[in-house]
All heavy atoms as an XYZ file, in Angstrom:
726
protein
N       1.529      7.666     18.491
C       1.863      6.579     17.592
C       2.382      7.107     16.263
O       3.121      6.432     15.559
C       0.641      5.692     17.361
C       0.921      4.542     16.434
S      -0.438      3.402     16.401
C       0.142      2.307     15.162
N       2.016      8.311     15.902
C       2.375      8.849     14.587
C       3.881      8.867     14.373
O       4.352      8.670     13.259
C       1.780     10.238     14.418
C       1.764     10.675     12.994
C       0.666     11.683     12.766
C       0.696     12.117     11.328
N      -0.546     12.018     10.647
N       4.669      9.056     15.428
C       6.125      9.108     15.271
C       6.701      7.755     14.854
O       7.744      7.703     14.225
C       6.786      9.563     16.571
C       6.520     11.021     16.847
O       6.169     11.773     15.951
N       6.634     11.402     18.109
N       6.045      6.658     15.213
C       6.539      5.326     14.904
C       5.953      4.772     13.595
O       6.247      3.651     13.226
C       6.210      4.364     16.021
C       6.905      4.739     17.316
O       7.995      5.296     17.285
N       6.267      4.459     18.433
N       5.122      5.577     12.925
C       4.460      5.070     11.734
C       5.421      4.972     10.568
O       6.301      5.789     10.386
C       3.307      5.977     11.365
C       2.142      5.834     12.286
S       0.666      6.342     11.442
C      -0.517      6.007     12.715
N       5.206      3.935      9.783
C       5.962      3.732      8.562
C       5.425      4.671      7.467
O       4.226      4.949      7.426
C       5.856      2.284      8.075
C       6.368      1.288      9.090
C       7.858      1.453      9.310
C       8.361      0.381     10.247
N       9.753      0.551     10.589
N       6.319      5.137      6.598
C       5.926      6.046      5.520
C       6.445      5.524      4.196
O       7.134      4.499      4.131
C       6.515      7.450      5.770
O       7.936      7.394      5.628
C       6.137      7.975      7.140
N       6.157      6.270      3.142
C       6.627      5.892      1.816
C       8.122      5.630      1.786
O       8.592      4.703      1.139
C       6.261      7.002      0.797
C       6.694      6.682     -0.593
C       5.849      5.962     -1.437
C       7.935      7.065     -1.082
C       6.243      5.642     -2.735
C       8.330      6.762     -2.365
C       7.481      6.040     -3.186
N       8.876      6.448      2.526
C      10.338      6.316      2.529
C      10.802      4.984      3.111
O      11.928      4.567      2.867
C      10.964      7.485      3.279
C      10.796      8.784      2.539
C      11.427      9.927      3.271
C      11.171     11.209      2.496
N      11.825     12.359      3.047
N       9.945      4.317      3.887
C      10.295      3.019      4.480
C      10.052      1.857      3.510
O      10.501      0.724      3.780
C       9.503      2.773      5.752
C       9.842      3.776      6.832
O      11.044      3.917      7.155
O       8.932      4.456      7.344
N       9.339      2.096      2.423
C       9.033      1.036      1.470
C      10.291      0.668      0.684
O      11.084      1.527      0.314
C       7.934      1.478      0.499
C       6.561      1.704      1.126
C       5.628      2.283      0.079
C       5.987      0.400      1.697
N      10.444     -0.631      0.437
C      11.563     -1.124     -0.364
C      10.944     -1.702     -1.652
O      10.286     -2.747     -1.624
C      12.374     -2.206      0.387
C      13.477     -2.773     -0.505
C      12.919     -1.634      1.680
N      11.169     -1.004     -2.747
C      10.596     -1.434     -4.017
C      11.520     -2.422     -4.714
O      12.732     -2.284     -4.697
C      10.337     -0.217     -4.918
C       9.137      0.569     -4.499
C       9.251      1.621     -3.613
C       7.875      0.231     -4.996
C       8.146      2.328     -3.212
C       6.760      0.948     -4.594
C       6.895      2.012     -3.692
N      10.866     -3.409     -5.316
C      11.565     -4.445     -6.085
C      10.839     -4.572     -7.428
O       9.708     -4.113     -7.565
C      11.509     -5.777     -5.341
C      12.221     -5.731     -3.990
C      12.132     -7.057     -3.292
C      12.877     -6.955     -1.954
N      12.801     -8.187     -1.186
N      11.473     -5.224     -8.390
C      10.758     -5.448     -9.637
C       9.432     -6.172     -9.410
O       9.353     -7.101     -8.602
C      11.722     -6.320    -10.460
C      13.068     -5.978     -9.900
C      12.838     -5.755     -8.433
N       8.388     -5.719    -10.074
C       7.070     -6.343     -9.919
C       7.144     -7.787    -10.389
O       7.770     -8.092    -11.412
C       6.028     -5.588    -10.719
C       4.632     -5.938    -10.360
N       4.020     -7.068    -10.839
C       3.733     -5.321     -9.571
C       2.792     -7.152    -10.355
N       2.593     -6.087     -9.574
N       6.525     -8.736     -9.657
C       6.606    -10.143    -10.023
C       6.052    -10.476    -11.418
O       6.425    -11.505    -11.989
C       5.819    -10.881     -8.940
C       5.210     -9.846     -8.087
C       5.776     -8.519     -8.416
N       5.213     -9.635    -11.956
C       4.675     -9.889    -13.293
C       5.589     -9.358    -14.388
O       5.247     -9.448    -15.571
C       3.266     -9.301    -13.429
C       2.218     -9.907    -12.495
C       0.876     -9.262    -12.702
C       2.129    -11.416    -12.664
N       6.736     -8.779    -13.985
C       7.753     -8.427    -14.961
C       7.804     -6.999    -15.433
O       8.728     -6.625    -16.140
N       6.855     -6.182    -15.048
C       6.855     -4.805    -15.514
C       6.508     -3.888    -14.350
O       5.473     -4.043    -13.714
C       5.826     -4.635    -16.634
O       5.808     -3.329    -17.108
N       7.390     -2.934    -14.042
C       7.121     -2.000    -12.965
C       7.768     -2.436    -11.658
O       8.626     -3.316    -11.627
N       7.312     -1.803    -10.566
C       7.875     -2.064     -9.238
C       6.764     -2.283     -8.215
O       5.630     -1.881     -8.417
C       8.761     -0.877     -8.765
C       7.985      0.437     -8.790
C      10.038     -0.806     -9.599
C       8.733      1.636     -8.222
N       7.134     -2.957     -7.132
C       6.186     -3.241     -6.030
C       6.936     -3.253     -4.717
O       8.062     -3.737     -4.630
C       5.508     -4.581     -6.232
C       4.548     -4.938     -5.103
C       3.873     -6.297     -5.292
O       4.415     -7.187     -5.910
N       2.677     -6.413     -4.762
N       6.264     -2.749     -3.678
C       6.752     -2.865     -2.309
C       5.608     -3.408     -1.460
O       4.467     -3.030     -1.627
C       7.194     -1.500     -1.774
N       5.943     -4.328     -0.578
C       4.966     -4.908      0.338
C       5.493     -4.718      1.748
O       6.663     -4.985      2.029
C       4.754     -6.414      0.051
C       3.833     -7.048      1.090
C       4.215     -6.619     -1.357
N       4.608     -4.248      2.635
C       4.996     -4.041      4.033
C       3.823     -4.459      4.926
O       2.672     -4.127      4.632
C       5.331     -2.581      4.286
C       5.718     -2.279      5.720
S       6.199     -0.549      5.946
C       7.815     -0.578      5.181
N       4.127     -5.175      6.001
C       3.102     -5.578      6.960
C       3.269     -4.759      8.230
O       4.369     -4.374      8.601
C       3.233     -7.080      7.273
C       2.899     -7.920      6.073
N       1.614     -8.281      5.749
C       3.683     -8.445      5.098
C       1.617     -8.982      4.645
N       2.864     -9.108      4.228
N       2.133     -4.505      8.900
C       2.105     -3.682     10.094
C       1.721     -4.514     11.308
O       1.193     -5.624     11.181
C       1.134     -2.520      9.914
C       1.410     -1.688      8.693
C       0.461     -1.548      7.696
C       2.641     -1.063      8.519
C       0.711     -0.781      6.571
C       2.907     -0.301      7.411
C       1.933     -0.161      6.425
N       1.956     -3.942     12.491
C       1.689     -4.653     13.741
C       0.238     -5.027     13.934
O      -0.084     -5.962     14.663
C       2.186     -3.827     14.924
C       3.687     -3.711     14.996
C       4.142     -2.867     16.182
O       3.353     -2.623     17.100
O       5.314     -2.474     16.177
N      -0.680     -4.312     13.320
C      -2.116     -4.565     13.515
C      -2.636     -5.722     12.648
O      -3.815     -6.033     12.658
C      -2.933     -3.315     13.253
C      -2.837     -2.801     11.821
O      -2.110     -3.357     10.997
N      -3.521     -1.710     11.548
N      -1.755     -6.368     11.874
C      -2.153     -7.492     11.058
C      -2.467     -7.143      9.625
O      -2.636     -8.021      8.781
N      -2.573     -5.869      9.342
C      -2.787     -5.410      7.969
C      -1.432     -5.079      7.337
O      -0.418     -5.008      8.005
C      -3.671     -4.165      7.928
C      -5.100     -4.415      8.294
C      -5.585     -4.084      9.556
C      -5.981     -4.975      7.378
C      -6.917     -4.306      9.894
C      -7.310     -5.188      7.714
C      -7.765     -4.865      8.965
O      -9.075     -5.090      9.286
N      -1.480     -4.808      6.069
C      -0.273     -4.398      5.359
C      -0.657     -3.585      4.149
O      -1.821     -3.308      3.892
N       0.372     -3.197      3.396
C       0.148     -2.420      2.184
C       0.973     -3.007      1.051
O       2.086     -3.479      1.261
C       0.515     -0.922      2.391
C       2.000     -0.741      2.640
C       0.057     -0.076      1.220
N       0.388     -3.002     -0.111
C       1.097     -3.345     -1.341
C       1.050     -2.070     -2.184
O      -0.037     -1.563     -2.487
C       0.418     -4.484     -2.088
O       0.977     -4.624     -3.380
N       2.224     -1.552     -2.534
C       2.292     -0.343     -3.354
C       2.935     -0.733     -4.673
O       3.980     -1.382     -4.684
C       3.115      0.729     -2.657
N       2.289     -0.367     -5.776
C       2.819     -0.696     -7.091
C       2.840      0.514     -7.995
O       2.078      1.468     -7.816
C       2.003     -1.836     -7.766
C       2.049     -3.119     -6.986
C       0.577     -1.412     -8.021
N       3.732      0.411     -8.960
C       3.774      1.383    -10.065
C       4.148      0.557    -11.288
O       5.281      0.127    -11.439
C       4.800      2.480     -9.793
C       4.809      3.551    -10.853
C       5.896      4.555    -10.629
O       7.051      4.251    -10.863
N       5.528      5.728    -10.122
N       3.155      0.312    -12.128
C       3.353     -0.450    -13.344
C       2.615      0.257    -14.485
O       1.775      1.130    -14.218
C       2.815     -1.894    -13.227
O       1.378     -1.864    -13.344
C       3.228     -2.572    -11.943
N       2.866     -0.147    -15.712
C       2.113      0.443    -16.821
C       0.628      0.138    -16.738
O      -0.186      0.765    -17.410
C       2.720     -0.208    -18.072
C       4.053     -0.694    -17.642
C       3.944     -1.023    -16.188
N       0.248     -0.843    -15.911
C      -1.137     -1.277    -15.817
C      -1.832     -0.832    -14.543
O      -3.026     -1.051    -14.380
C      -1.208     -2.809    -15.942
C      -0.413     -3.291    -17.114
C       0.806     -3.914    -16.932
C      -0.868     -3.088    -18.416
C       1.588     -4.333    -18.014
C      -0.099     -3.502    -19.508
C       1.113     -4.108    -19.306
O       1.859     -4.516    -20.377
N      -1.088     -0.226    -13.604
C      -1.710      0.240    -12.347
C      -2.304      1.613    -12.557
O      -1.935      2.350    -13.482
C      -0.677      0.249    -11.215
O       0.384      1.136    -11.511
N      -3.247      1.968    -11.695
C      -3.908      3.269    -11.781
C      -2.905      4.388    -11.511
O      -2.454      4.570    -10.403
C      -5.072      3.361    -10.790
C      -6.202      2.418    -11.074
C      -6.500      1.365    -10.220
C      -6.977      2.563    -12.232
C      -7.534      0.494    -10.490
C      -8.008      1.691    -12.503
C      -8.299      0.659    -11.628
O      -9.320     -0.203    -11.903
N      -2.513      5.098    -12.572
C      -1.571      6.191    -12.463
C      -0.144      5.822    -12.780
O       0.735      6.694    -12.848
N       0.148      4.543    -12.951
C       1.507      4.093    -13.163
C       2.170      4.693    -14.388
O       3.353      5.012    -14.369
N       1.408      4.870    -15.450
C       1.990      5.404    -16.673
C       2.444      6.866    -16.534
O       3.241      7.340    -17.334
C       0.983      5.301    -17.832
C       0.785      3.899    -18.319
C      -0.163      3.843    -19.487
C      -0.339      2.404    -19.949
N      -1.271      2.311    -21.050
N       1.928      7.553    -15.527
C       2.323      8.944    -15.311
C       3.151      9.115    -14.023
O       3.255     10.200    -13.467
C       1.107      9.902    -15.316
C       0.052      9.485    -14.287
C       0.489      9.949    -16.713
C      -1.100     10.465    -14.136
N       3.737      7.989    -13.557
C       4.643      8.060    -12.411
C       3.985      8.060    -11.057
O       4.638      8.343    -10.055
N       2.697      7.706    -11.000
C       1.990      7.657     -9.727
C       1.867      6.222     -9.241
O       2.164      5.280     -9.974
C       0.613      8.325     -9.867
C       0.641      9.804    -10.273
C      -0.770     10.320    -10.475
C       1.396     10.646     -9.251
N       1.362      6.057     -8.037
C       1.319      4.752     -7.377
C      -0.103      4.310     -7.130
O      -1.034      5.131     -7.072
C       2.060      4.789     -6.042
C       3.525      5.072     -6.209
C       4.008      6.375     -6.244
C       4.434      4.030     -6.347
C       5.360      6.637     -6.424
C       5.789      4.292     -6.517
C       6.242      5.592     -6.549
O       7.570      5.842     -6.725
N      -0.254      3.016     -6.925
C      -1.517      2.388     -6.551
C      -1.240      1.571     -5.288
O      -0.209      0.906     -5.210
C      -1.972      1.490     -7.679
C      -3.175      0.620     -7.379
C      -3.447     -0.333     -8.534
O      -3.826      0.132     -9.613
O      -3.258     -1.551     -8.328
N      -2.126      1.654     -4.288
C      -1.935      0.820     -3.107
C      -3.164     -0.048     -2.875
O      -4.270      0.283     -3.300
C      -1.647      1.640     -1.829
C      -2.827      2.553     -1.451
C      -0.347      2.422     -1.982
C      -2.674      3.213     -0.076
N      -2.920     -1.153     -2.181
C      -3.984     -2.043     -1.736
C      -3.706     -2.419     -0.294
O      -2.551     -2.581      0.098
C      -4.048     -3.290     -2.612
N      -4.762     -2.555      0.467
C      -4.630     -3.053      1.836
C      -4.596     -4.577      1.745
O      -5.401     -5.176      1.042
C      -5.827     -2.608      2.696
C      -5.904     -1.082      2.710
C      -5.728     -3.176      4.115
C      -7.197     -0.540      3.229
N      -3.638     -5.169      2.440
C      -3.502     -6.624      2.386
C      -3.564     -7.213      3.793
O      -3.356     -6.509      4.784
C      -2.200     -7.043      1.694
C      -0.985     -6.444      2.379
C      -2.225     -6.665      0.216
C       0.370     -6.933      1.845
N      -3.865     -8.506      3.864
C      -3.841     -9.201      5.157
C      -2.480     -9.871      5.341
O      -1.576     -9.704      4.515
C      -4.999    -10.212      5.247
C      -4.930    -11.334      4.203
O      -3.843    -11.573      3.627
O      -5.960    -11.968      3.976
N      -2.338    -10.626      6.395
C      -1.034    -11.232      6.714
C      -0.580    -12.249      5.675
O       0.596    -12.578      5.573
C      -1.060    -11.878      8.100
O      -2.063    -12.902      8.135
N      -1.529    -12.742      4.842
C      -1.198    -13.685      3.771
C      -0.920    -12.970      2.437
O      -0.679    -13.633      1.431
C      -2.335    -14.688      3.570
C      -2.502    -15.600      4.769
O      -1.502    -15.958      5.415
O      -3.658    -15.963      5.061
N      -1.019    -11.650      2.440
C      -0.778    -10.894      1.225
C      -1.995    -10.747      0.323
O      -1.890    -10.255     -0.786
N      -3.151    -11.185      0.818
C      -4.383    -11.082      0.025
C      -5.014     -9.699      0.215
O      -5.017     -9.164      1.320
C      -5.378    -12.167      0.444
C      -4.856    -13.578      0.255
C      -4.523    -13.856     -1.196
O      -5.330    -13.629     -2.087
N      -3.322    -14.364     -1.439
N      -5.563     -9.134     -0.865
C      -6.187     -7.820     -0.777
C      -7.427     -7.911      0.113
O      -8.229     -8.843      0.002
C      -6.573     -7.305     -2.181
C      -7.288     -5.977     -2.085
C      -5.322     -7.169     -3.048
N      -7.570     -6.917      0.994
C      -8.721     -6.805      1.899
C      -9.654     -5.751      1.322
O      -9.231     -4.625      1.055
C      -8.261     -6.415      3.318
C      -9.468     -6.261      4.240
C      -7.281     -7.431      3.876
N     -10.911     -6.120      1.118
C     -11.860     -5.218      0.452
C     -12.879     -4.573      1.385
O     -13.759     -3.876      0.925
C     -12.610     -5.989     -0.641
C     -11.738     -6.426     -1.779
C     -11.223     -7.707     -1.831
C     -11.402     -5.529     -2.794
C     -10.408     -8.105     -2.881
C     -10.590     -5.911     -3.839
C     -10.110     -7.209     -3.888
O      -9.296     -7.591     -4.927
N     -12.771     -4.804      2.683
C     -13.831     -4.319      3.576
C     -13.278     -3.578      4.801
O     -13.526     -3.969      5.925
C     -14.702     -5.483      4.008
C     -13.924     -6.559      4.758
O     -12.666     -6.498      4.760
O     -14.559     -7.460      5.319
N     -12.560     -2.506      4.568
C     -12.049     -1.703      5.678
C     -12.586     -0.269      5.538
O     -13.009      0.127      4.433
C     -10.512     -1.621      5.703
O     -10.055     -0.808      4.635
C      -9.883     -2.998      5.622
N     -12.539      0.504      6.605
C     -12.951      1.902      6.518
C     -12.009      2.729      5.648
O     -12.354      3.823      5.215
C     -12.886      2.391      7.968
C     -12.921      1.180      8.813
C     -12.302      0.090      7.991
N     -10.827      2.217      5.374
C      -9.867      2.960      4.538
C     -10.221      2.838      3.072
O     -10.189      3.839      2.330
C      -8.424      2.470      4.792
C      -7.455      3.149      3.842
C      -8.024      2.709      6.227
N     -10.554      1.646      2.622
C     -10.873      1.446      1.201
C     -11.611      0.127      1.008
O     -11.501     -0.784      1.817
C      -9.584      1.433      0.374
N     -12.322      0.055     -0.111
C     -12.998     -1.196     -0.471
C     -12.414     -1.772     -1.744
O     -13.039     -2.527     -2.464
C     -14.501     -0.981     -0.594
C     -14.844      0.081     -1.655
O     -13.923      0.609     -2.296
O     -16.046      0.359     -1.814
N     -11.173     -1.406     -2.020
C     -10.437     -1.895     -3.183
C      -9.126     -1.169     -3.268
O      -8.658     -0.587     -2.284
N      -8.524     -1.187     -4.439
C      -7.252     -0.479     -4.600
C      -7.496      1.023     -4.672
O      -8.591      1.483     -5.039
C      -6.470     -0.974     -5.835
C      -6.155     -2.436     -5.739
C      -7.233     -0.660     -7.112
N      -6.474      1.780     -4.309
C      -6.517      3.244     -4.395
C      -5.415      3.666     -5.346
O      -4.237      3.368     -5.100
C      -6.303      3.891     -3.008
C      -7.253      3.298     -1.970
C      -6.445      5.398     -3.101
C      -6.875      3.663     -0.545
N      -5.760      4.336     -6.409
C      -4.793      4.690     -7.412
C      -4.529      6.173     -7.530
O      -5.121      6.979     -6.819
N      -3.634      6.509     -8.453
C      -3.257      7.883     -8.777
C      -2.712      8.622     -7.551
O      -3.101      9.746     -7.262
C      -4.445      8.644     -9.400
C      -4.923      7.988    -10.667
C      -6.001      7.108    -10.647
C      -4.285      8.237    -11.865
C      -6.425      6.486    -11.819
C      -4.715      7.617    -13.036
C      -5.781      6.758    -13.006
O      -6.197      6.153    -14.153
N      -1.803      7.957     -6.830
C      -1.262      8.517     -5.595
C       0.167      9.018     -5.779
O       0.999      8.321     -6.364
C      -1.270      7.459     -4.494
C      -2.640      6.848     -4.157
C      -2.463      5.745     -3.111
C      -3.592      7.923     -3.663
N       0.439     10.194     -5.229
C       1.811     10.693     -5.139
C       2.442     10.034     -3.920
O       1.763      9.408     -3.116
C       1.795     12.204     -4.972
C       1.146     12.955     -6.126
C       0.866     14.388     -5.770
N      -0.090     14.380     -4.670
C      -0.294     15.388     -3.821
N       0.377     16.501     -3.943
N      -1.174     15.297     -2.851
N       3.752     10.189     -3.755
C       4.448      9.582     -2.610
C       3.799     10.001     -1.300
O       3.578      9.167     -0.418
C       5.914      9.963     -2.613
C       6.687      9.343     -3.755
C       8.151      9.736     -3.795
O       8.649     10.335     -2.811
O       8.817      9.423     -4.811
N       3.458     11.273     -1.158
C       2.861     11.742      0.088
C       1.465     11.162      0.312
O       1.038     10.955      1.448
C       2.849     13.270      0.186
C       2.210     13.970     -0.992
C       3.185     14.373     -2.102
O       4.194     13.683     -2.331
O       2.904     15.373     -2.761
N       0.752     10.864     -0.794
C      -0.568     10.243     -0.675
C      -0.440      8.785     -0.223
O      -1.265      8.282      0.533
C      -1.307     10.280     -2.012
C      -1.503     11.703     -2.529
O      -1.753     12.609     -1.713
O      -1.390     11.897     -3.758
N       0.613      8.112     -0.691
C       0.890      6.752     -0.251
C       1.136      6.747      1.263
O       0.608      5.907      1.989
C       2.081      6.129     -1.011
C       2.459      4.770     -0.406
C       1.750      5.968     -2.481
N       1.900      7.722      1.743
C       2.167      7.816      3.183
C       0.862      8.001      3.949
O       0.640      7.346      4.972
C       3.130      8.992      3.482
O       4.431      8.620      2.990
C       3.238      9.270      4.977
N      -0.028      8.863      3.467
C      -1.318      9.062      4.155
C      -2.097      7.748      4.193
O      -2.651      7.372      5.236
C      -2.153     10.182      3.455
C      -3.571     10.213      3.989
C      -1.484     11.522      3.636
N      -2.132      7.037      3.086
C      -2.812      5.745      3.056
C      -2.193      4.755      4.034
O      -2.901      4.047      4.768
N      -0.869      4.710      4.083
C      -0.178      3.815      5.017
C      -0.498      4.179      6.452
O      -0.727      3.290      7.282
C       1.332      3.898      4.777
C       1.783      3.284      3.469
S       3.531      3.556      3.113
C       4.315      2.613      4.440
N      -0.561      5.453      6.767
C      -0.899      5.867      8.139
C      -2.305      5.429      8.492
O      -2.543      4.932      9.600
C      -0.738      7.383      8.275
C       0.703      7.847      8.262
C       0.863      9.361      8.231
O      -0.144     10.074      7.999
O       1.996      9.822      8.439
N      -3.238      5.583      7.568
C      -4.624      5.183      7.825
C      -4.724      3.669      8.035
O      -5.468      3.205      8.896
C      -5.526      5.631      6.691
C      -5.656      7.159      6.626
C      -6.595      7.624      5.550
N      -7.955      7.233      5.907
C      -8.929      7.061      5.015
N      -8.707      7.264      3.747
N     -10.139      6.689      5.407
N      -3.950      2.908      7.277
C      -3.960      1.450      7.435
C      -3.395      1.074      8.809
O      -3.936      0.197      9.499
C      -3.141      0.781      6.310
C      -3.819      1.024      4.965
C      -3.003     -0.732      6.571
C      -2.951      0.683      3.758
N      -2.326      1.737      9.220
C      -1.705      1.416     10.514
C      -2.613      1.765     11.680
O      -2.454      1.209     12.771
C      -0.374      2.149     10.631
C       0.683      1.610      9.693
C       1.924      2.457      9.626
O       2.784      2.322     10.475
N       1.988      3.347      8.634
N      -3.554      2.685     11.477
C      -4.467      3.065     12.546
C      -5.720      2.175     12.605
O      -6.529      2.306     13.521
C      -4.914      4.524     12.368
C      -3.820      5.557     12.644
C      -4.290      6.942     12.257
C      -3.400      5.516     14.109
N      -5.878      1.282     11.629
C      -7.007      0.358     11.675
C      -6.923     -0.532     12.912
O      -5.840     -0.892     13.357
C      -7.028     -0.541     10.425
C      -7.432      0.107      9.114
C      -7.210     -0.856      7.960
C      -8.902      0.524      9.183
N      -8.095     -0.889     13.422
C      -8.141     -1.815     14.548
C      -7.515     -3.140     14.101
O      -7.695     -3.571     12.956
C      -9.585     -2.019     14.967
C      -9.767     -2.744     16.270
C     -11.197     -2.692     16.709
O     -12.109     -2.836     15.915
N     -11.395     -2.469     18.007
N      -6.825     -3.788     15.007
C      -6.121     -5.035     14.691
C      -7.045     -6.071     14.058
O      -8.230     -6.169     14.412
C      -5.505     -5.628     15.937
O      -4.503     -4.808     16.429
N      -6.491     -6.831     13.119
C      -7.223     -7.927     12.513
C      -7.463     -8.979     13.587
O      -6.586     -9.276     14.386
C      -6.409     -8.554     11.354
C      -7.128     -9.756     10.763
C      -6.125     -7.521     10.290
N      -8.666     -9.550     13.575
C      -8.977    -10.540     14.640
C      -8.673    -11.933     14.196
O      -8.612    -12.345     13.149
C     -10.437    -10.404     15.018
C     -10.670     -9.001     15.540
C     -12.117     -8.801     15.980
O     -12.882     -9.728     16.103
N     -12.459     -7.561     16.215
């Protein structure tokens, strides 16, 4: 499955809806998704790093997965890819 996994390079960043920074949202086949942001207010955003959150099919942050219980900050591009891979390997949302 690893060959078909989405990575940081697959993310399409757009201006953040709150007006400052950028955000990319991607949904996966297992029903989960990722929101990646870089803003002056995100963890690491001021130094060029990213913050990700696991989201459900409605775009709401999911706080109870083995990957994380909240947002994960201070991530380099390769760290975002690792997080995305872990999210894609989660058991499907029921």
